[in-house]
C-alpha positions in Angstrom: -16.8 36.6 40.9 -19.3 35.8 38.5 -21.3 39.1 36.5 -23.5 38.2 33.4 -24.6 41.2 31.7 -27.2 41.1 29.2 -27.0 37.6 28.1 -29.5 36.7 25.0 -28.8 33.3 23.7 -30.5 32.2 20.2 -31.2 29.0 18.8 -31.9 28.9 14.6 -33.2 25.2 13.2 -34.4 26.1 9.4 -36.5 28.6 9.7 -37.3 28.3 13.3 -35.5 30.3 16.2 -36.2 30.1 19.4 -35.0 32.6 22.0 -33.6 30.3 25.2 -32.2 33.4 27.2 -33.2 37.1 26.6 -31.3 40.1 28.6 -29.9 38.1 31.8 -28.5 40.1 34.2 -27.1 38.9 37.8 -24.1 38.7 40.2 -22.6 35.9 42.1 -19.8 36.6 44.4 -17.4 34.4 46.2 -19.1 31.5 48.7 -23.0 32.6 47.4 -25.1 29.6 46.6 -27.7 30.0 44.0 -30.4 28.7 43.0 -31.9 29.0 39.1 -35.3 27.5 39.4 -37.5 26.9 36.3 -40.1 24.7 33.7 -38.4 22.6 31.2 -37.4 24.8 28.7 -36.8 27.7 30.3 -33.2 28.5 29.8 -31.9 26.8 32.8 -29.2 24.8 31.1 -28.6 27.1 29.1 -27.7 29.4 31.0 -25.5 27.3 33.2 -23.2 25.9 30.2 -23.0 29.8 29.2 -21.4 29.9 32.5 -19.3 27.1 32.2 -18.1 28.7 29.2 -19.5 25.4 27.1 -22.3 27.3 25.0 -21.3 30.9 23.4 -24.0 33.3 23.5 -25.3 35.6 21.0 -25.1 39.0 22.9 -23.8 40.3 26.0 -20.9 39.2 28.2 -19.8 37.1 31.3 -17.0 37.9 33.3 -14.9 35.6 35.9 -13.1 37.7 38.5 -14.0 40.5 35.9 -12.5 38.8 32.9 -14.2 38.2 30.2 -14.6 34.6 29.5 -15.6 34.6 26.2 -12.7 37.0 25.8 -10.2 35.1 26.6 -7.8 32.8 24.0 -8.9 29.0 23.1 -6.4 27.8 26.8 -7.3 30.2 28.6 -10.9 29.1 28.7 -10.4 26.0 28.5 -8.4 26.0 32.4 -11.0 27.7 33.5 -13.1 25.0 32.6 -10.9 22.5 33.9 -9.3 24.5 37.0 -12.2 26.5 38.2 -15.6 24.9 37.7 -16.7 21.1 38.8 -20.0 19.4 37.8 -22.5 17.2 38.9 -25.7 16.3 36.3 -28.6 14.6 36.4 -26.9 11.3 34.4 -23.7 11.4 35.9 -21.8 10.7 32.9 -19.6 7.9 34.6 -17.4 6.4 31.9 -19.2 2.9 31.9 -15.1 1.3 30.5 -13.1 2.7 33.3 -13.5 1.9 37.1 -14.5 3.9 39.8 -11.2 5.6 40.5 -10.2 5.8 36.5 -13.6 8.3 36.7 -12.4 9.9 39.2 -8.9 10.3 38.6 -10.2 11.9 35.2 -10.7 15.1 37.2 -7.3 15.4 39.0 -5.2 17.7 37.3 -1.9 17.1 39.8 -0.4 14.0 42.3 -1.9 15.4 45.2 -5.6 15.8 44.0 -5.4 11.9 43.3 -3.8 11.4 46.7 -6.9 12.1 48.0 -8.8 9.4 46.3 -8.8 7.1 48.8 -9.6 9.8 51.3 -12.6 10.6 49.3 -14.3 7.0 48.9 -13.8 6.4 52.9 -16.0 9.9 53.2 -18.5 8.9 50.7 -19.0 5.5 52.1 -17.3 3.6 49.0 -14.1 2.1 49.8 -13.3 -0.6 48.3 -15.1 0.1 45.4 -12.4 2.0 43.3 -12.0 -1.3 41.1 -15.5 -1.0 40.4 -17.3 -0.2 37.4 -20.3 2.2 37.0 -22.4 -1.0 35.7 -21.6 -2.4 39.0 -22.7 0.4 41.6 -26.0 0.9 42.6 -27.5 5.0 41.7 -26.6 6.3 45.2 -23.2 4.6 44.3 -22.8 6.4 40.9 -24.2 9.9 42.4 -21.2 9.8 45.1 -19.3 8.8 42.4 -19.8 11.3 40.2 -19.8 14.0 43.4 -16.4 13.2 44.2 -15.2 13.1 40.8 -16.8 17.1 40.4 -15.1 17.9 44.1 -11.9 16.0 44.4 -9.7 19.1 42.2 -11.0 21.8 44.8 -13.0 24.2 42.4 -14.0 27.0 43.5 -17.2 26.4 41.9 -19.7 23.9 41.6 -22.3 23.9 38.9 -25.2 21.3 39.2 -28.1 20.6 36.4 -30.9 18.9 38.0 -28.7 17.0 40.2 -31.7 15.4 42.2 -33.7 14.8 39.0 -33.1 10.8 38.5 -32.8 10.6 42.9 -34.7 8.6 45.3 -35.9 10.8 48.3 -32.9 8.9 50.4 -30.3 9.4 47.6 -31.7 13.3 47.3 -31.0 13.9 50.3 -27.2 12.7 50.6 -26.5 14.9 47.9 -28.1 17.5 49.2 -26.4 17.4 52.2 -22.9 16.5 50.4 -23.5 20.0 48.0 -24.3 22.2 51.4 -21.3 20.4 52.3 -19.0 22.0 50.1 -20.9 25.2 50.1 -20.3 25.5 54.1 -16.3 25.0 53.4 -16.5 28.7 51.6 -17.6 26.8 47.5 -20.0 28.8 45.3 -23.1 26.5 44.2 -25.0 27.4 41.3 -27.9 25.0 40.7 -30.4 24.3 38.3 -33.7 22.8 38.8 -37.4 22.7 38.0 -38.0 22.3 41.9 -38.9 25.4 44.2 -38.0 23.7 47.0 -33.9 23.2 46.2 -33.9 26.6 46.7 -34.3 26.1 50.4 -30.7 26.4 51.5 -29.4 29.1 48.8 -28.8 32.8 50.1 -29.9 33.8 45.9 -33.0 32.3 44.2 -33.5 33.0 40.5 -36.8 32.4 38.6 -36.7 31.8 35.2 -39.7 31.9 32.4 -39.5 31.4 28.5 -35.8 32.6 28.8 -36.7 35.7 31.4 -35.6 36.4 34.9 -38.9 36.7 36.6 -37.9 37.0 40.1 -34.4 37.5 41.5 -34.3 36.7 45.3 -31.3 36.9 47.5 -31.5 36.5 51.6 -30.0 33.8 54.1 -31.2 30.7 54.0 -32.6 28.6 56.4 -29.4 26.6 57.4 -28.0 30.0 58.6 -30.7 32.0 60.2 
């Protein structure tokens, strides 16, 4: 499904260069749950943004279903991002001037997706909150709103960038259960985090250090043993 081959990304600021990623190669198949673990500056977010088609690598190739995403036309790359991927971020990135319902509808590609809005609001304990604004929500409610926005268009892959970094233990547990349910229903998950314990339920665990893979483990997650 996703193949990374010798991905390298170098940032330059003035006379200073920084290698964010160096010769990164691995595969992710449909239905995998991959956790990328590393400390701050290890290259995790850069890796996720390259997979998302947001940051062009300096060298190497990334294939989605055997097609190099960075060799595609701009329109095809946009469709890859919009229709194949869902995003969950640490900061939620809800539009403050839009209601809960309006924020979620931004991710809907058709009337069929939009028609599931009330179902998801009820499923995630947000019934009656569709007309509220982000400033009126608790952290947990913002988190669940952002998650609905990520999955309502039924993406093939869910990309999560430190999704639980700002959450208390209770809301963290809720979020991880939601991601687990998405995966159980056939979705592919790529999650980056500084916390090794978040790889507990993944079948692929990759450790990044200074932009290089230090460990790549494939295993049966505890929930499937």
